[in-house]
C-alpha positions in Angstrom: 18.5 -11.5 -3.6 15.7 -13.6 -1.7 16.1 -9.8 0.9 15.6 -7.5 -1.8 12.9 -9.5 -2.9 11.4 -8.9 0.7 11.8 -5.8 0.1 10.7 -4.9 -2.6 6.6 -6.7 -2.0 5.4 -3.8 -0.1 6.0 -1.2 -2.2 4.8 -3.3 -5.7 1.2 -4.9 -3.6 0.9 -0.9 -2.8 1.6 0.2 -6.4 -0.8 -2.7 -7.3 -3.4 -1.7 -5.3 -3.4 2.0 -6.7 -3.5 0.9 -9.9 -7.8 0.2 -9.5 -8.7 3.5 -7.7 -6.5 4.8 -10.9 -8.6 2.8 -12.8 -11.9 3.7 -11.9 -10.5 7.9 -11.1 -10.4 7.8 -7.5 -6.8 7.8 -6.5 -6.6 6.4 -3.4 -4.8 9.2 -1.6 -4.6 7.4 2.1 -1.9 4.1 1.3 0.6 6.1 2.9 -1.4 6.8 6.2 -2.8 3.4 5.8 -0.4 1.3 5.4 1.3 2.8 8.5 -2.2 1.5 10.5 -2.0 -1.9 9.1 1.6 -3.2 10.0 -0.1 -0.9 13.8 -3.4 -3.5 13.6 -1.3 -6.6 12.0 1.1 -6.2 15.7 -2.2 -5.8 17.6 -4.3 -8.4 16.5 -1.5 -10.9 15.9 -0.4 -10.2 19.3 -4.1 -10.6 21.1 -4.6 -13.4 19.5 -1.4 -15.7 18.9 -1.3 -15.7 15.5 -0.1 -14.0 12.7 -2.2 -15.3 9.9 -5.1 -14.1 12.7 -3.7 -10.5 12.9 -3.8 -10.5 9.5 -6.8 -11.9 8.9 -8.3 -9.2 10.8 -6.0 -6.8 9.8 -8.0 -6.8 5.8 -11.3 -6.7 7.6 -10.8 -3.5 9.0 -9.5 -1.8 6.8 -11.4 -3.1 4.1 -15.1 -2.1 6.0 -13.2 1.7 6.8 -12.0 2.4 3.2 -15.7 0.6 2.1 -17.5 3.2 4.2 -15.9 6.1 3.4 -15.8 5.3 -0.2 -19.6 5.2 0.5 -20.3 7.9 1.9 -17.4 10.0 -0.3 -19.5 8.2 -3.1 -23.2 8.7 -1.9 -22.5 12.4 -0.6 -21.1 13.2 -4.2 -17.8 14.8 -2.4 -14.0 14.8 -4.2 -12.4 11.9 -4.9 -9.0 13.8 -4.5 -9.3 16.1 -1.6 -11.3 12.8 0.3 -8.9 10.4 0.4 -6.2 13.3 1.5 -8.0 13.9 5.2 -8.8 9.4 4.7 -5.2 9.8 4.2 -4.3 11.7 7.7 -7.6 10.2 9.2 -5.5 7.1 9.8 -2.0 9.0 10.5 -4.4 9.4 13.4 -5.7 6.4 14.2 -1.8 4.7 14.0 -1.0 7.0 17.2 -4.7 6.7 19.3 -5.1 3.5 19.4 -1.6 2.7 20.1 -1.8 5.1 22.7 -4.1 3.9 23.4 -3.4 -0.2 23.9 -0.2 -0.2 24.3 0.7 3.0 25.9 3.1 4.0 24.1 3.3 6.2 20.6 6.8 4.7 20.1 7.9 1.1 18.9 5.7 -1.6 19.3 8.3 -4.9 20.1 7.7 -8.3 21.8 8.3 -11.9 22.0 5.4 -12.5 21.0 5.3 -10.5 17.4 8.8 -12.6 16.5 9.5 -14.1 13.3 12.8 -15.6 11.2 13.5 -13.1 8.5 14.0 -15.5 6.4 10.0 -17.2 6.4 8.9 -13.9 6.6 10.5 -13.5 2.5 9.7 -16.6 1.5 5.8 -16.2 2.2 6.1 -12.6 1.6 7.2 -12.5 -1.6 5.0 -16.2 -2.3 2.2 -14.3 -1.3 2.9 -11.3 -3.2 3.1 -13.6 -7.1 -0.5 -14.8 -6.3 -1.9 -11.1 -5.5 -0.3 -9.7 -8.4 -0.7 -12.7 -10.7 -4.3 -12.7 -9.8 -4.9 -9.1 -10.2 -3.9 -8.9 -13.6 -6.3 -12.4 -14.4 -9.0 -10.4 -12.6 -8.2 -7.4 -14.7 -7.6 -8.6 -18.6 -9.8 -11.8 -18.5 -12.9 -10.5 -16.0 -16.1 -8.7 -16.4 -15.9 -7.1 -13.3 -11.6 -6.5 -14.5 -13.4 -5.0 -18.1 -15.1 -2.5 -16.3 -12.5 -1.2 -13.4 -10.8 -0.3 -16.4 -13.1 2.1 -18.3 -15.2 3.7 -15.1 -12.6 6.2 -14.9 -12.5 7.1 -18.6 -15.7 5.1 -20.3 -18.6 5.3 -17.1 -21.4 6.5 -19.4 -20.4 2.3 -21.5 -21.6 1.1 -18.4 -25.1 2.7 -17.6 -25.9 2.1 -21.1 -24.9 -1.5 -19.8 -26.8 -0.4 -17.0 -23.9 -1.0 -14.4 -23.7 1.3 -11.8 -19.7 3.3 -11.7 -20.1 4.2 -8.7 -19.6 0.5 -7.1 -16.7 0.4 -9.2 -15.2 3.5 -7.6 -16.3 2.7 -4.0 -14.8 -1.7 -4.5 -11.4 -0.1 -6.1 -10.7 1.7 -2.4 -11.7 -1.6 -1.0 -9.3 -3.6 -3.0 -6.6 -0.6 -2.3 -7.6 -1.3 1.0 -6.6 -5.0 0.0 -3.3 -4.9 -0.6 -2.6 -1.9 1.8 -2.9 -4.0 4.7 -0.2 -6.7 3.2 1.9 -3.7 2.1 2.2 -3.4 6.5 2.0 -6.8 7.1 5.0 -7.9 6.3 6.3 -4.3 6.6 6.0 -5.1 9.7 6.3 -8.9 10.0 10.3 -8.7 8.4 11.4 -6.3 11.0 9.5 -8.6 14.1 7.8 -4.9 15.2 5.6 -2.2 14.5 7.7 1.6 14.4 5.5 5.5 13.3 5.4 5.5 10.3 6.7 1.7 9.1 5.3 3.0 5.1 7.6 6.1 5.1 7.3 7.0 1.9 6.4 3.6 0.2 2.8 5.0 -0.3 3.4 8.3 -2.3 5.9 5.7 -4.1 3.4 3.3 -5.0 1.6 6.5 -6.4 4.2 7.4 -8.0 4.7 4.2 -9.6 1.5 4.1 -10.7 1.6 8.0 -12.2 4.7 6.7 -14.8 3.8 3.6 -15.7 0.4 5.3 -17.6 -1.6 2.8 -15.6 0.7 -0.9 -17.1 0.6 -3.1 -14.2 4.5 -4.7 -15.6 6.5 -0.8 -16.8 3.8 0.3 -13.2 6.1 -2.4 -11.0 10.0 -1.8 -13.3 9.3 1.6 -11.5 8.7 -0.2 -8.4 11.5 -2.1 -8.8 13.5 1.0 -9.8 12.8 3.3 -6.2 12.9 -0.5 -4.5 16.4 -0.3 -5.4 17.6 2.6 -4.7 15.7 1.8 -1.2 17.4 -1.2 -0.6 20.7 1.2 -1.3 20.0 3.5 0.4 20.1 2.1 3.7 23.8 0.1 2.9 26.0 3.8 1.0 27.0 5.6 4.5 28.3 1.9 5.3 30.5 2.7 2.4 30.5 6.3 1.3 30.4 8.4 5.5 31.1 11.2 3.9 27.4 11.7 2.7 24.1 13.0 5.3 21.8 11.2 6.8 19.5 13.4 5.6 20.6 12.5 1.8 20.3 9.2 2.4 16.5 9.3 3.1 16.0 11.7 0.5 17.5 10.2 -2.8 14.6 7.8 -2.9 12.4 10.5 -3.6 14.6 12.6 -5.1 15.9 9.6 -8.2 12.0 9.3 -8.1 11.7 13.7 -9.0 14.2 13.3 -11.9 12.2 10.0 -13.5 8.6 11.8 -12.9 10.5 14.8 -14.8 12.8 12.5 -17.6 9.5 10.5 -18.3 7.2 13.7 -18.8 
């Protein structure tokens, strides 16, 4: 059970971060690329500093700074957030490959004894931090003025303008929040397997966006869909042991097949 909960946490975090950007009308379509990049940064900073806490912290600062910078540029140039986010997703994927080659001399799997963790400890830490972050997000969105402003930026920006508040600030900030949650999602994925592998996110960023879309901006529903996706993904890891005849390509595609089916049913 603990292993399953730890497995679910990265997707839950990514979906929560994406929700902030959805509220502001500039959905963070870069989540998948950023989650993988965050996993790489966590590995690189941890190996360099010798501390996973410091490594995760530096990863968070880097990811947030980059996303705030990108959002600021998009906002000030009046560019299309949708197109910009897709381009940034590709950029993060390129960053991962480039820096892996420059720093470690390979674009493949990265592993070392300096980045080795107990799976039980990783799961416990992951679950605790995820609960804290999601609880904080719920309280902020529901109980604070800033949270209310986030929730109406995309749908009622004129209300903010009347109150003398710039909607652009919340659009920019939403990418920063998305980056924070994506950072922890990527960090937890890397720590759980005690290594970094290319395409670490494995589509979890896209599944997070699907959960936000299907959950109709309601965090409990978003969490429910995220758990369903994770349950299917988790089962896919073991299904070939019981049914060897199933092609591996079908097993890999199973979470996305289920997602597509749920989208059709939901509509």
